[in-house]
C-alpha positions in Angstrom: 34.7 75.0 29.1 35.1 71.5 30.3 32.2 69.5 31.6 32.0 69.6 35.4 33.6 66.7 37.2 31.1 64.2 38.5 30.9 62.7 42.0 32.6 59.4 40.9 35.6 61.2 39.5 35.9 63.5 42.5 35.8 60.4 44.8 38.5 58.7 42.7 40.7 61.8 42.7 40.3 62.0 46.5 41.3 58.4 46.8 44.4 59.0 44.6 45.4 61.9 46.9 45.3 59.6 49.9 47.3 56.9 48.0 49.9 59.5 47.2 50.1 60.3 50.9 50.6 56.7 51.8 53.3 56.3 49.1 55.1 59.4 50.5 55.0 58.0 54.0 56.3 54.6 52.9 59.1 56.2 50.9 60.2 58.4 53.7 60.1 55.6 56.2 62.2 53.5 53.9 64.8 56.2 53.6 64.4 57.3 57.2 64.3 60.9 56.0 62.2 63.2 54.0 59.2 65.5 54.2 56.0 63.5 54.3 53.9 66.3 55.9 54.9 68.7 53.2 53.8 66.1 50.7 50.5 65.6 52.4 49.4 69.3 52.1 49.8 69.0 48.3 48.1 65.6 47.7 44.8 66.8 46.3 46.7 69.4 44.1 48.9 66.6 42.7 46.0 64.2 42.2 44.0 66.8 40.3 46.9 67.8 38.1 48.3 64.4 37.2 45.0 62.5 36.9 42.6 65.1 35.6 44.1 68.4 34.4 47.5 67.9 32.7 48.0 66.4 29.3 51.1 64.4 28.6 52.5 61.3 26.9 53.3 58.8 29.6 55.7 57.0 27.1 57.7 60.2 26.7 57.6 62.5 29.8 59.7 65.2 28.1 57.8 65.2 24.8 57.8 68.8 23.5 54.0 68.9 23.3 53.4 67.7 26.9 52.2 70.0 29.7 55.1 71.0 32.0 55.2 70.7 35.8 57.8 72.3 38.1 57.9 71.3 41.7 59.4 74.5 43.1 59.0 73.2 46.7 61.4 70.4 45.9 61.4 68.9 49.4 58.0 67.4 48.5 59.8 65.2 45.9 58.3 62.0 47.3 54.7 63.0 46.2 56.0 63.9 42.8 57.6 60.6 42.4 54.5 58.9 43.7 52.3 60.7 41.2 54.5 59.4 38.3 54.5 55.9 39.8 50.8 55.8 40.3 50.1 56.9 36.6 52.3 54.0 35.6 55.6 55.4 34.6 57.5 53.0 36.9 56.5 50.5 39.6 55.2 52.0 42.9 57.5 49.6 44.7 60.5 51.6 43.4 59.5 54.5 45.6 61.1 52.6 48.5 64.4 53.4 46.9 64.0 57.1 47.8 67.3 58.7 48.7 69.4 55.6 48.2 72.9 56.2 46.8 72.2 54.0 43.7 68.7 55.5 43.1 67.8 58.5 41.0 64.9 59.2 43.3 66.9 61.8 45.1 65.9 63.8 48.1 65.0 66.8 45.8 64.3 66.3 42.1 67.0 66.4 39.5 67.0 65.7 35.7 68.6 62.4 36.2 65.0 61.3 36.1 63.3 61.5 32.6 60.3 63.2 34.0 62.2 66.1 35.7 63.1 69.2 33.6 65.1 71.1 36.3 66.6 70.5 39.7 64.7 72.2 42.5 65.1 72.4 46.3 66.8 75.7 46.6 63.6 77.5 47.2 62.1 80.4 45.3 63.4 79.4 41.9 60.8 77.2 40.2 58.5 79.9 39.0 61.2 81.7 37.1 62.0 78.5 35.3 58.3 78.0 34.6 58.1 81.5 33.2 60.8 80.6 30.7 59.0 77.5 29.6 55.7 79.4 29.3 57.3 82.2 27.3 58.8 79.7 24.8 55.5 77.9 24.6 53.5 81.1 23.9 55.8 83.1 21.7 58.2 80.7 20.0 56.5 77.3 19.9 53.1 78.8 19.7 51.9 75.5 21.1 49.0 74.3 23.3 51.0 73.0 26.2 50.6 74.6 29.6 53.0 75.1 32.5 52.2 74.4 36.1 54.5 75.3 39.0 53.8 74.3 42.6 55.2 76.8 45.1 55.4 76.5 48.9 54.0 79.3 51.0 57.3 79.5 52.9 59.3 80.0 49.8 57.0 82.8 48.6 59.0 85.1 50.9 61.8 84.9 48.3 62.0 88.0 46.1 62.6 85.9 43.1 59.0 84.6 43.3 57.7 88.1 42.9 60.2 88.9 40.2 58.8 85.9 38.3 55.1 87.0 38.9 55.9 90.4 37.5 57.5 88.9 34.5 54.6 86.5 33.9 52.0 89.3 34.0 54.1 91.7 31.9 54.3 89.1 29.1 50.7 88.0 29.6 51.7 84.3 30.1 48.1 82.9 30.2 49.6 79.4 29.7 51.1 79.5 33.1 49.6 78.5 36.5 51.4 79.3 39.7 50.0 77.1 42.4 50.7 78.2 46.0 50.4 75.5 48.6 49.6 77.6 51.6 49.8 75.1 54.5 50.6 77.8 57.1 53.7 76.2 58.6 57.4 76.7 57.6 60.4 74.7 58.7 60.8 76.1 62.2 57.7 78.1 62.8 54.5 79.4 61.1 55.0 81.4 58.0 54.6 85.2 58.2 51.1 85.3 56.6 50.0 81.9 58.0 46.5 81.4 56.4 45.8 85.1 55.7 44.4 84.2 52.2 43.1 87.7 51.6 46.5 89.2 51.9 47.9 86.6 49.5 45.1 87.3 47.1 45.7 91.1 47.2 49.4 90.7 46.7 49.1 88.3 43.8 46.4 90.4 42.2 48.6 93.5 42.5 51.3 91.7 40.5 48.8 91.2 37.6 47.8 87.5 38.0 44.3 86.1 37.9 44.1 85.2 41.6 41.9 82.3 42.6 41.5 81.3 46.3 40.5 77.7 46.9 40.3 75.0 49.5 43.4 73.1 48.5 41.9 69.8 49.7 38.6 70.2 47.8 38.9 68.3 44.5 35.9 70.0 42.9 37.2 73.5 43.7 40.6 72.6 42.3 39.1 71.2 39.0 37.1 74.3 38.5 40.0 76.6 39.2 42.3 74.8 36.7 39.5 75.0 34.2 39.1 78.7 34.8 42.9 79.1 34.4 42.7 77.4 31.0 40.1 79.9 29.9 41.8 83.0 31.3 43.4 85.2 28.6 46.3 87.6 28.7 47.3 87.0 32.2 48.8 84.1 34.3 46.7 82.4 37.0 47.9 82.2 40.6 46.0 79.5 42.4 46.1 80.1 46.1 45.4 76.9 47.9 44.6 76.9 51.6 45.9 73.6 52.9 47.1 71.8 56.0 50.5 70.4 56.6 50.2 66.7 57.3 46.6 66.7 56.1 44.8 63.5 57.1 47.6 62.5 59.5 45.9 62.0 62.9 47.8 63.8 65.7 50.1 65.4 63.2 47.9 67.5 60.9 48.6 71.2 61.2 51.1 70.7 64.0 54.5 72.4 64.2 57.8 70.5 64.6 57.0 67.8 61.9 58.9 69.4 59.0 61.5 67.3 57.3 61.2 64.1 59.3 59.5 60.7 58.8 56.6 59.7 60.9 58.4 56.9 62.7 56.3 55.0 65.2 53.2 56.9 64.1 53.6 55.9 60.5 51.6 52.6 60.6 48.7 54.3 62.5 48.6 57.1 59.9 48.7 54.6 57.0 45.9 52.6 58.4 43.8 55.7 58.8 44.5 56.8 55.2 43.7 53.3 53.9 40.3 53.5 55.7 39.5 56.6 53.7 40.0 55.0 50.3 36.9 53.7 48.6 38.3 52.7 45.2 40.7 49.9 45.9 41.3 48.8 42.3 43.9 49.8 39.7 43.8 53.4 38.6 42.9 54.0 35.0 44.5 57.2 33.7 44.5 58.6 30.2 46.7 61.7 30.3 47.1 61.8 26.5 43.4 62.3 26.0 43.0 65.9 24.7 46.7 66.4 24.2 47.4 68.6 21.2 50.6 67.5 19.5 51.5 70.9 18.1 55.0 71.8 19.4 57.1 72.2 16.2 60.3 70.3 15.6 63.5 72.2 16.6 67.1 71.8 15.5 69.7 73.5 17.7 72.7 71.5 16.6 75.8 72.7 14.7 75.0 76.4 15.0 77.3 78.6 13.0 78.0 82.3 12.5 76.1 83.5 9.4 79.4 85.1 8.2 83.0 85.0 9.4 84.5 87.8 11.5 85.1 90.9 9.3 87.5 93.4 10.8 90.4 95.5 9.5 93.8 95.2 11.2 93.6 98.8 12.4 90.1 98.4 14.0 89.6 99.0 17.7 86.6 97.0 18.9 85.4 96.2 22.4 84.8 92.5 22.9 81.3 93.4 24.4 80.4 94.9 21.0 81.8 91.8 19.1 79.5 89.7 21.3 76.5 91.6 19.9 77.8 91.1 16.4 78.3 87.4 16.9 74.8 87.0 18.5 73.2 88.6 15.5 75.1 86.3 13.1 74.1 83.2 15.0 70.5 84.4 15.1 70.5 84.8 11.3 71.5 81.2 10.9 69.2 79.6 13.5 65.7 80.8 14.5 66.0 79.3 18.0 68.9 81.5 19.1 67.5 84.0 21.6 68.9 86.7 23.9 67.8 87.7 27.4 69.1 90.7 29.3 68.5 92.7 32.5 68.0 96.2 31.0 71.7 96.5 30.0 71.2 95.5 26.4 72.8 98.8 25.1 75.9 98.1 27.2 76.2 94.4 26.7 75.1 94.8 23.0 72.7 91.9 23.3 70.3 94.4 21.6 72.0 93.5 18.3 69.8 90.4 18.0 66.8 92.8 17.6 68.2 93.8 14.2 67.6 90.3 13.1 64.4 89.5 14.8 63.0 91.7 17.7 60.9 88.8 19.0 64.0 86.8 19.9 65.1 89.3 22.5 63.5 88.9 26.0 63.8 91.9 28.3 63.9 90.7 31.9 64.5 94.1 33.4 66.6 94.6 36.5 65.8 91.3 38.1 68.9 89.1 37.6 67.7 86.1 39.6 64.6 85.9 37.4 66.7 86.5 34.3 68.8 83.4 35.0 65.7 81.3 35.9 63.8 82.3 32.8 66.9 81.5 30.6 67.1 78.0 32.2 63.4 77.4 31.6 63.7 78.6 28.0 66.4 76.0 27.2 64.5 73.1 28.8 63.7 70.2 26.4 66.2 71.8 23.9 63.7 74.4 22.6 66.2 77.3 22.4 69.8 78.3 22.5 69.8 81.1 25.1 72.3 83.8 25.7 71.7 85.7 29.0 73.7 88.8 29.5 74.2 91.6 32.0 77.2 93.3 33.7 79.3 90.4 34.9 79.2 91.7 38.5 75.5 91.3 38.6 75.6 87.6 38.0 76.9 87.3 41.5 73.5 88.0 42.9 72.1 85.1 40.9 74.9 82.6 41.8 72.4 80.2 43.4 70.3 80.2 40.3 73.4 79.5 38.2 74.5 76.8 40.6 71.0 75.1 40.4 71.3 75.5 36.6 74.3 73.2 36.6 72.3 70.7 38.7 69.6 71.0 36.2 72.0 70.1 33.3 71.2 73.5 31.7 72.9 74.7 28.5 72.5 78.4 29.1 75.2 80.7 27.9 76.0 83.6 30.2 77.7 86.7 28.9 79.1 89.2 31.4 80.4 92.6 30.3 82.1 95.4 32.2 84.6 93.1 33.9 87.5 94.4 36.0 89.0 97.8 36.9 89.3 98.5 33.2 85.7 99.8 33.1 87.1 102.9 34.8 85.1 105.7 36.4 81.9 103.8 37.2 83.8 102.4 40.3 83.9 99.2 42.2 80.2 98.4 42.4 80.1 97.9 38.7 83.5 96.1 38.4 83.3 92.3 38.1 86.3 91.0 39.9 84.8 87.7 41.2 83.1 86.4 38.1 85.8 84.0 36.9 85.9 82.4 40.3 82.1 82.1 40.4 81.8 80.4 37.0 84.9 78.3 37.3 83.4 76.8 40.5 80.3 75.6 38.6 80.5 71.9 37.8 81.0 71.2 34.1 81.2 74.9 33.2 83.2 76.4 30.3 84.6 79.8 30.9 85.7 81.9 27.9 87.8 85.1 28.2 88.3 86.4 24.6 90.8 89.1 24.0 89.7 90.6 20.6 86.7 90.8 18.4 87.7 87.8 16.3 88.2 85.5 19.3 85.0 86.8 20.8 82.9 85.9 17.8 84.4 82.4 17.8 83.9 82.1 21.5 80.2 82.8 21.1 79.9 80.3 18.3 81.6 77.7 20.4 79.4 78.4 23.4 76.3 77.9 21.3 77.4 74.4 20.6 78.8 73.5 24.0 76.8 71.5 26.6 76.6 72.8 30.2 76.9 76.3 31.6 79.0 78.6 29.5 80.3 82.0 30.6 81.8 84.5 28.2 83.6 87.4 29.9 83.6 90.5 27.7 85.4 93.9 28.3 84.4 97.5 28.0 87.4 99.2 26.4 88.0 99.2 22.6 91.0 97.0 21.9 93.0 96.1 18.8 92.4 93.1 16.5 95.2 90.6 17.0 94.0 87.5 15.2 93.5 86.7 11.5 89.9 86.5 10.4 90.2 82.8 9.7 91.9 81.9 13.0 90.8 78.6 14.5 90.0 78.5 18.2 89.5 75.5 20.5 88.1 75.1 23.9 90.9 74.5 26.4 93.7 75.6 24.1 95.6 78.8 24.6 97.1 80.8 21.8 100.7 81.8 21.6 100.6 85.3 20.2 104.2 86.3 20.6 107.2 83.9 20.8 110.9 83.4 19.9 113.6 80.8 20.5 115.1 83.0 23.2 112.1 83.7 25.4 112.9 84.2 29.1 109.4 84.3 30.6 106.0 83.1 29.7 103.3 85.7 30.3 99.7 84.4 30.3 96.9 86.9 30.1 93.4 87.5 28.6 91.2 90.4 27.7 92.5 93.8 28.5 95.6 92.5 30.2 96.7 90.6 27.1 97.0 93.9 25.3 99.1 95.2 28.2 101.3 92.1 27.8 101.8 92.7 24.1 102.9 96.3 24.9 105.3 94.9 27.5 106.6 92.4 25.0 107.4 95.2 22.5 109.0 97.5 25.1 111.1 94.8 26.7 112.6 93.9 23.4 113.2 97.5 22.5 114.5 98.8 25.8 116.0 95.8 27.6 116.7 93.2 24.9 114.5 90.7 26.7 112.2 88.3 24.8 109.0 87.1 26.4 106.4 84.6 25.2 102.8 85.8 25.4 99.9 83.4 25.7 96.2 84.3 25.3 94.5 81.7 27.6 91.2 82.0 25.6 89.4 79.7 28.0 90.0 79.9 31.8 88.2 76.6 32.2 89.2 74.2 30.9 92.8 74.9 30.3 95.5 72.6 28.9 98.1 71.8 31.7 100.4 70.1 29.1 100.5 73.2 27.0 101.1 75.5 29.9 103.8 73.3 31.3 105.6 72.9 28.0 105.4 76.5 27.0 106.6 77.5 30.5 109.5 75.0 30.5 110.5 76.5 27.1 110.8 79.9 28.9 113.0 78.7 31.7 110.1 77.5 33.9 109.2 81.1 34.6 105.5 82.2 34.3 103.7 85.5 35.0 99.9 85.6 34.9 98.2 88.9 34.7 94.5 89.4 35.1 91.9 92.1 35.7 90.3 90.0 38.5 90.9 89.3 42.2 93.6 86.6 42.9 91.1 84.1 44.3 89.7 81.7 41.7 90.9 83.6 38.7 93.2 83.0 35.7 96.3 82.9 37.9 95.0 80.2 40.2 93.9 78.2 37.2 97.4 78.3 35.7 99.1 77.6 39.0 96.9 74.6 39.6 97.6 73.2 36.1 101.4 73.8 36.4 101.6 72.1 39.8 99.6 69.2 38.5 101.9 68.5 35.6 105.0 69.7 37.4 104.7 67.1 40.1 104.1 64.5 37.3 107.3 65.4 35.5 109.3 66.2 38.6 109.6 69.8 37.5 108.7 73.1 39.2 107.5 76.4 37.8 108.4 79.8 39.2 105.0 81.6 38.9 104.2 85.2 39.7 100.6 86.4 39.8 99.6 89.9 38.8 96.0 90.7 39.7 93.7 93.2 41.5 94.4 93.2 45.2 92.0 95.1 47.4 88.8 97.0 46.6 89.3 99.4 43.7 87.9 102.9 43.2 86.7 105.2 40.4 89.3 106.5 38.0 90.5 106.4 34.4 91.0 102.8 33.2 94.7 103.1 32.5 95.3 104.8 35.9 93.5 101.9 37.6 95.5 99.3 35.7 98.6 101.0 36.9 97.4 101.4 40.5 96.8 97.7 40.8 99.9 96.6 39.0 98.4 94.9 35.9 99.5 97.3 33.2 102.4 97.0 30.8 104.9 98.7 33.1 104.0 96.3 36.0 104.5 93.3 33.6 107.9 94.6 32.6 109.0 95.0 36.2 107.8 91.5 37.0 109.7 90.0 34.1 112.9 91.7 35.1 112.5 90.7 38.7 112.0 87.0 37.7 115.0 87.1 35.4 117.2 88.6 38.2 116.3 85.8 40.6 118.1 83.3 38.3 
């Protein structure tokens, strides 16, 4: 146990809290926007954390051995910036650049700053990320660093917070402290529980955390609570801090209608009051490295390769979802930091294959997809793991906000979605991902793979492991033939021409199940109609090569058909159309493009019947080819 804090240190930490309040007011006044009252409720929490409890290297804010801090209530960014400035990371005067276009001190934190691990501000997500960090710290790094997450009481209405609390207690994350800033007031009115601390305590306790209720403005209570958390074993701690919004702001404290606005004409009076409360006027001496244990192991997650190349026979029929599991296991054999996360679908996505290599590198997140994504983002922070998060592709739609925030956080998580499209068959429309390509294509900097056989799937997984940013690999349920040589080379952004001749009349572009329909159509058109078509496997739906599409299309009489097991909006067809228009206008050429895709909500039925019903089977491709040719 730590020695109790003495009165002198308590007095200093209280003074720092008020200095942080002043800094937050000045910053928000300079920017004429922000959330000073939300900062004020957390001032003592921040003071105690950054100047007493946490251990970190000021010279290297993202050092692997440092304690971690996530500001889930991201609108309180000014006080986080103020804390780092006051400990000496950068000049306090820089705080006046808050929210300026040329400043990285943005309205909500982003990793443009070297002391921020993830972007926050879309509420309810920080604790999941913290869980991922804590899981890695406890089970992979086996290191001493601890993880702290500050959560607003308003955002605790989000279900993802409770998903994260369940996860944290299930995995006994005793290196995690969830800090609830319960200041009673939301944005537009009081929160549902206001200051009902007993109900908060009961709920958190029921979710398996060590619940500690404190006066969030009492430094001594906070110090003791953080000390208790450090000595609590086999469960996370939830620190429930009763606070006041706008604490120490005369005429504003605990008043509604002060959310998200600077103090304006009241600012000088409030600052003068806060200054009158400060007893220690000198420079703050802080030693955050004292007591830090430098025990996070070195990690190398570069140049990750399959342990062995693809190994299939030409006559094999293999689902791409199964090939994902095979590739995942091969990567895991070659690098101890490759991990898999899933939402209780591991025997359908085949992420369970990693357990054959090392059971500890599979993280079961259960049916809680928002938390699944957040944990994966946390696990990849500071380049500690290469994470593959999988579930049915349709279920990633409920975690779109987490994925979107992952891009803002510069995450390198690889998402793998199985059971895409109507080709899954009898399970019906609730299980059919028909929006997933649009979702992941819309994410800034994302790479979207859509492999068509087992060989290309293994290579897509290998490429994803080494690609920065959000990656999505779309895998299919049906068993499909092997179409590539085992040593085939694949590149991001380059399609593969799998059938061609000098007399091709139409370019057909497809992926996944519909590529095999296109190959059947190719064979039957030659046999029955004497028509040659060129077939392209797109491989990645983002990025694609406009030059390649334009040139291959022009070689086929400027006629293109796209066929996909996806809705028309945002899918393969729109990607191709956009690319062809882009280069067509550049070269003063036009393409005649026809899109075959799923139109309307599907229903249960055999896969082949559904492909026929929605006009994306071989017969539909043949009809479309003949119609395009007749239009000449």
